[in-house]
N, C-alpha and C positions, 0 to 999 in steps of 0.2 A: 711618506717618510717615516722612519722608525721613531718610536717614542723613547725618551731617555729613561734609563734605569736610575731610580733614586738610591742614594747610599744612605745607610743608617749611621747616625752619630753615636756618641759624641766624638768630634775631632777636637782635640784640646791642645792648647799651648800653655804649659804651666811655667810660671816664672818664679824666681825666688823673692823673698821679702825685700822691701826697700827699693824696688824698682819703680820707675815713673809709672803713673797711672796708665799711659798709653801702651805700656808693656805688661800690664797686669793680666791676670787670668782671663782668657777669652776662649769660648768654645762654640762649635756648631752643635746643635742638639736636634734629636729626632732625625727625620729623613731630610735630605737636601739633594739638589741636583740642578741640571740644566735641561730645558725642553725647548724644541724637540732635539733629539740626538743628531739628526740630519736637518740642515736648514739652508735657506737661501736668503741672502741679505736684503734688507728693505722689503720685507714680505708682508702680506696681509696677515700671515700667521707669525707674529713676532717671537723672537727668542726671549726666553724668560729665565731668570735666576731665582730659584726657590730655596729659602733657608729660614731657620730660626737660630738665634744666637743667645748666649748667656755671657754676661760681663757685669762688672760692678754697677754700671749705670748705662743709660742710653748714650749712644755714641755715634760718631760719624764713621763710615766704613769706606774702604776703597776696594774696587773690583778691577782686576787686570785680566785681559784676554791675551794670552801668550801663544805664539805659534809653536807647535810641537817641533822639536828638532833644534831650531835656532834659539828658542826661548824669547824671541823678540816680542815686546808688548805692542800690540797694534791698537789697543784701546784701553784707556784708564778712566774709570767712572768713580767719582766721589759722591757719596750720598749725603743727605742731611742727617740730623741726629735721629737714629732709628730706635724705637723702644725695644728693649730686650724682651726675649721670650714671646715675640709676636711673629707670626708668619709673614714673610716678605716675598713678594713675587715681582721682581724688578725687571722691566723690559729692556732689551738692547736691540737697536735697529739694524745691527749687523754692519755698521759702518766703522771705519778706522778713525783715529784721532783727527785726521785731516778731512773727514766727512766723505771719504770714498767708500765704495762697496768693498767689504773685506774679500781678499782673494780666496779662491778655492783652496781647501786644505784642512788639516786637523789642528784644533786649538784646545788649550787647557784654560779653564776659568778659575782664577784664584780670588779669594776673599780674605780680608783682614782689617784690623783697625789701622787708622792712620799712624804710621810709624812703627806698627807692630808686625809680628810674623803673619804669614799668609797661609791659608789652607785651600786645598783643592776642592772646588764645588763639583767639578766634573769635566768631561770632555765634550767637544762638539765638532762635527764635520760640516764645513761650509761648502756648498755647491754653487756654481755660477748661474745655473739655469734650472727651470722647472720644465716638465713635459707640457706641451700646449693643450692636450686633451685631458680633462679631469674626469676620467671614467674609463670603463672597459673600451678597448679599441683594437683595431687590426690594420691591415693594409689591403690595397687593391691588387697586389702582385706587380708584375712587370709593367702593366699599363699605367700604374700610378707612380712609377719611379722617375727620378730626375733624368731628363734626356730621352725619355721614351717618345717615339715618333707619333705624330697625330696625322689624321687623314688629310688635313689642309696644308701639309708641308711643314707645320710648326714642330717644335720639340717641346716636351713637357718641362716647364721651368721650375717646378717644385716637387714636393712629395705628398702623396695623398694618404691621409690617415682616416680609416673608416671608423665610424661609431654611430650609435643610435642618434637619430635626429633629436635635437634639443640637449645633447650632452654638453656640459659647460666647456667653454674655451677660456683659457687663462693666460695672462702675460707671462712669458717665459723668463722675464727679467724685469727689474725696475727700469723705467725709462719714460719716454715721451711719445705721445701719439702724433705721428707725422701726417696721417691722412685717414679719412673715413669717407667712403663713397659707395656708389652702386654702379656696376657695369653689367648691363643686361645681356651682353653677348658672351662674356667669358666668366668673370669672377663673381658676378652677383654682388651681394653685400660683402664688403671687405674692409679691413682696417690694417694699417701699417704702424708698427711699433719700432722706435729707435731705442736700442739697448743702452743703458747708462754705462759710461766708462769703457765703451767699446765702439768699434766702427761697423757694427752690424745693424741691419734692419730686418724685421720679421713681418711677413705679410700673411694674414689669415683671410681665406676666401671661402665663398659659398655659405656665409652665415645665414641662418634662417631668418634673422631680422637685422636691422642696422645695429651696429655696435653701440653699447650704452656708454660711450665716451665721446669726447670732442677733440678736434685738432688742437694741439698744443698742451693738452692735459698731461700732467705727470701722473704716472701710475706705479703702484708697487708690484713686485713679483706676486703672481697668484691672483691679481685683480681680474675679475670677470670681464672678458672682452666680447662675449656673445655666446652663441650656441651653434653646434654643428647643424648644417642644413643642406639644401640642394638648389640654391639660387644660381642665377646665371646659366651657364651651359651644363650644369650638373643635374638638371631636372630629370634626365633619364638614367642616372647613375645611383649607386647606393649613397646614402647620406655620408658625407665625408668632409674633412678639412683639407683644402689645398693649401700647403704651407710652403712659403718661399723664404729663402735667406739670401741677403746680399751683404757683401763686405766691400766698402768703398765703391758701391754701385755695381760690383761684379757679382753675378749669380754664383751661388755655392750649392753643392749637393747637400740637402738638409739631412739625408739619412744618417751619415756618421755622427752628426751632432745629436740627432734625436736618440740614437742608440746609446749615446753616452749620458743622456739626461735621465 
């Protein structure tokens, strides 16, 4: 995902004499911004707000994450008293005020003193999912597509993503591990993830070794779930991930989803 561009300051709100202290001069100094520019909520790579500020004294600040377009604030964070002219790198887990994963879309991050004017720290685009293979990858062509026929009369229930053996596999979304098992006839080492805040499950098959997670474990997006392998009935094929998606128990074609991630 793209790195955020930092903006150079100062960004200043000047007020006239005699105003209350919480409306006195406040400015962002140096470079400030939001990283990464593209992010997934509740990720192993957290969103961070970077800034330094100048004000008459150490103060509490408020951060607002607003949806572009509607301007709706989905999250408001109030800090403790932060020392002035010190670099701050504050994390955000990508969750709304109600603790839900932030919906996909574009957001503006605003910063200001309690009761004072707010300044734009930057923008961020939230994505709902990550791609499951963290490295160079390809496909097996028609034979690896959803619904492709098999010699025993079955049809292919997932989508095959080729990659070098041992390429990392990651959680496409924050969620809960439903199952971790070994199937010698078909799937080999596999693991099933239930996505948080949605009715989808994701099955990762042919892992080179058992997944380094346990049933019931909650994981963040981007959490390592294993490595590409050839276990199960994949021994005579190129190293690949067999990836299945179900919604309410019904199989879905993963390809359109993967192409959008």
